[in-house]
N, C-alpha and C positions, 0 to 999 in steps of 0.2 A: 487522543486523535489517532487513525490510522497513517501508517507510513509503510509505502509498497517499496522493497527493495529487491535485489537479485543477491542470491547465494553464489559467490564465487570462491570454492574452497582450492587452496593449492595443493594440488596431489604430486606427488614423488615422481611419477609415471606416466607423464602426459606426452605422447607424439603421436609418429606416424608409423605404421607397420604394413609392408608390403608381402604379399605371397609370394613364393616362388612360382617362377612361368609355368613349371611340370604341374603345378598344383591346378592349372586352369585350363579354360579354351582359349586359342589365339583371339577370337572376336569379344570376349567378357573377361575381365579380371576383375576380381572383387580388392575394393582399396578398403583396406581395415586401418580405423582411426581409434585412438584411446581418448576418452575425456572424463569429466566428473558429470554426476545427474544433478541436476538442479530444477529448483521449482520457483515460482514466485512467493514470496514472503511479504506478511503483512504487520508491521510493528504497529502494536498498541502504545500510544505516548501519552504519559501523565500531563496534564497542561497545566497542573497547581501541584506545589510542594504539599502533599497530604499523606495521609497514614491509611494502608490498604486495608479496608474494613472487610472483604469478604473476596474470595475466589472462586465462584459457584463451578467454574469448570477444571475438571482435573488434566494435567499432560496426555495427549493422545488421543484424548476425547474430541470426536468431532460437533463442531459448531453450527448455526444455521445463521444465515444474515439477521442481524439485529439481537442477538443473543448477548446478553450480559456476559463479559468475559472477566473485567475487574471493576470492583466498586470501590472508590476514594470514600475516605470522612468526607462528609457533606455538611457537618455542623455550620463551619463561618457561612458557606455558600447559603444555606438555608436561611441564616440572619441576614444575608445582604436580599435574600427576596423577599424577605418578610418586609424589611425597610423600604424597598423599593416598592412594594405593593401598597404600603401605608403611605409612601410618599406621592404616589399616584392616587390613591384616592381622597386624600388634600387637595391635589391641584385640579381632579373632579370637580367637587364642592366649591372650590373657588370659582371655578369656571363658571358653574351653575350660577354662584353669588352675582357673577360679573354681569352675567347674561342678563337677570331679572334687574337689576340696576340699571343698565344701559336703556332696558324697556321702559322702564319707569322715568329716567329723564326724557326720553324720548316723547311720551306721553306730555310730559311738565313743558318742554319745549314746543311742544305743539299749542299748547294751552299759553303758550306766553308766561309761565312761571318758572321757566329756566332759560339760563343765556345758552349762548351759542358755545363759551368757555366750557360750562359745565358739561354738554355732551360731548365734546372732544375729549375731555379728562376721562369720561364713560367708557368710550372709545377704547381710549389708551388702557384703561383697566383692563378691558375685557380683552384686548389683544395681548395684553401680558400674561393673562391669563392662561389663553389660550396656548402662547408658547411654551408657560410651564408645565403645562399638562404633555404638550408632544416630549419634553425633556423628561418627565417622568414615566412617561410609556416608553422610552426610548431606554433608559435605565434598568425599567423592570425586565426587559427583554434582555438585556446583557447579563442580568443577575440570572434570569431562568435559564440562558443558554450555560453561565458557569457551572450553574448545579447541574446542568444536562450532560455537560463535559466531565464531570465526575464519575458515570456512568460509562464505562468503554466497552464498546460492544462490537460484535463482529460486522465489519462492513461488509460481508459476503460468506457464503460457504467454505468450511477449511477444516482443517485440524488443529487443536491446538499445541504447538511444536515447544515453543520455552514459556518459563515463567521463572523471569531474575530474580524475583522478590517474593516473601514469604508475608502470609495474614500477619497483621499488625505493624510489619514495618513502615517506615515513614520513607517516601520515594521522592527526589529532588524534580523540580518541575522539568518536563523535557525528559524526563528517562524513560529507557522502553520498558514498560510494565508487563507485556505478553506479547510472543512470535507466532504469527498463526501461518500455515502451510495451504496457501490458496488452494480450492476443491478446482483445480487446473490441470492439463496434463503436463507432464513433466517432462523434459527434456535433457540431451546431452550435448553438452558445447564442445566442440572437434575443431580441429584445426586440418584444412586442406592442402595439401601439397600444392605447388605452384604448376606441376607437371600432369595433376589431374583435376583442377578447378574447371576448365573447360566443359567438362562433362557431368560436374553435379552443378544442378540447379534446384531452387525451390519444387517439392514434389517426387522427389528422385526417393525410392523406396529405400528399407532401411532392415537390416536385421541387428539386435540389440542383444548383449549378453552383458548381465549388472552381478557383479558379485554377490554370493547370496542368494539369486532368485535360479531357482533350478531350468526355467524354460526359456527359451529363446524369444524374448518379444520383437514385436514388429514396430516400425517408425517409418518417419518420413522427413523427407528435410525440410524444414522451416523455412529457413534463409542462410545466403551464401553472402560474406561482406565483400563490399566492391573493392574496397581497397587492401593491400597484403601489410603484413606486418612481419617481423622475424620470429622465428620460431620461440617460444615463451621461454622466459629463463629457468623455467621446471622441467626442459624438455629430457631427453633422454641422453643425450651425449652433449659435452661441447662444441663438438664438430655439427651437430644439428640446429645448432644455436645460429646460424648464420644462414640457414635458410627459409626464403620467403613461403609463409602457409596463410590462408584466408581462412579466417575464423567463421565457424558456422555452427547451427543449432539444428539439433535432431530431435522431433517429439517424437514420445513414446506413447503409441496409441493404443497399446494395451498393458499398460502399466499396473503392478499390484496397488491397491489402494493407498495403503501407508508406505508406499516407497520412499524412502528417505534420501533426503539429497546428501551431496558429497560422498555417495557409493562411485568408485571406478567402474567404468562399462566400456564395453569393446563394440563399436559402430562397424559393421560391414555395410558398404555400398557395392552393390552390383552394376558397375557401368562399362559402356563398350569403349574399346580401345583404349585403354588406359594402361600405361607403362606402370611396370614396381615403383613403388614408393619408396622403396627401402633406401636410407642414407647412402651415398657413395662411399 
C-alpha cells in the first residue's frame, strides 16, 4: 500500500543570508535564503509478512501509474482465494436447491398437501442459504483483495528511489519495500526572517542555485507559514536561534528531471523595501 511522506533532511547550513546594501538598489534588495531540496515521497508498504518474489523495476528507473514495482509471494493468498471460490460456489448451489425446495412446498401448500409449518421451514432454509452466499461472496472479495495487495504498484508516475530489500528476502508486514519520488515539481524549504516576511507572498518569483547544477533555476513561492517559529536548531549560529522566522516553500519550475531531494540550495527573492536579513 502506498504511503506519502515528505523528505525533511537536516542540513548543517540552513539559515538566512542578506546581501550588503551596496550590492543592490535602494528600492529592491534580494533576500537570500538557504534550505534543502525536497520532493514528495511515496512509500509502498507490505501488507503481509511475505517473501519478495520479483523486483521488475531498478533503482532510478521511471515508473507509470499502475506499473508493478514489487511482487510478494502469493502462494498462501492464492490458496485463500481458491478456498473462498469453492465456498462461494457451494453457497450458490445451496441457494439454488433451497429455492427449488421452497417453490415445491409452495405448490404443495396450494394443493393442501403441505402444512403452513412446512412452508415456514422452507422459507427459513432459503433465507439462510441467501445469508451464507452473501457471507461467502464477501470472504471471496477479501481473499482477492489480499492477493492483489501483494502486487505493489505505483499509484502515480515517478522514479524509483529506494529498494530497502532484495529479491528473495522475507519482509515483515508493514515494512516499506519501495520508495518512489513522485513526478511532481520539487521545492526548497526555507525560513523567511521576520523582517522580510511582509514582502514575501505566494507567487513571489525566485532564483534558485542548487549544488551540482550548473545553471540557475527559476522558482516561485508556494506558501508562507502564518505562524512564526524560532530559527531551526541546525541554523548558522547559536545567536541566530533566538530569531523568529516563517517557514516557506519555493517550488522549482524548471528542475532537472532527476533532481534528488536533500541537496542544499540557495534561494534569492527579489522583493521591494526589504532590509538586510543578516543576523545582528
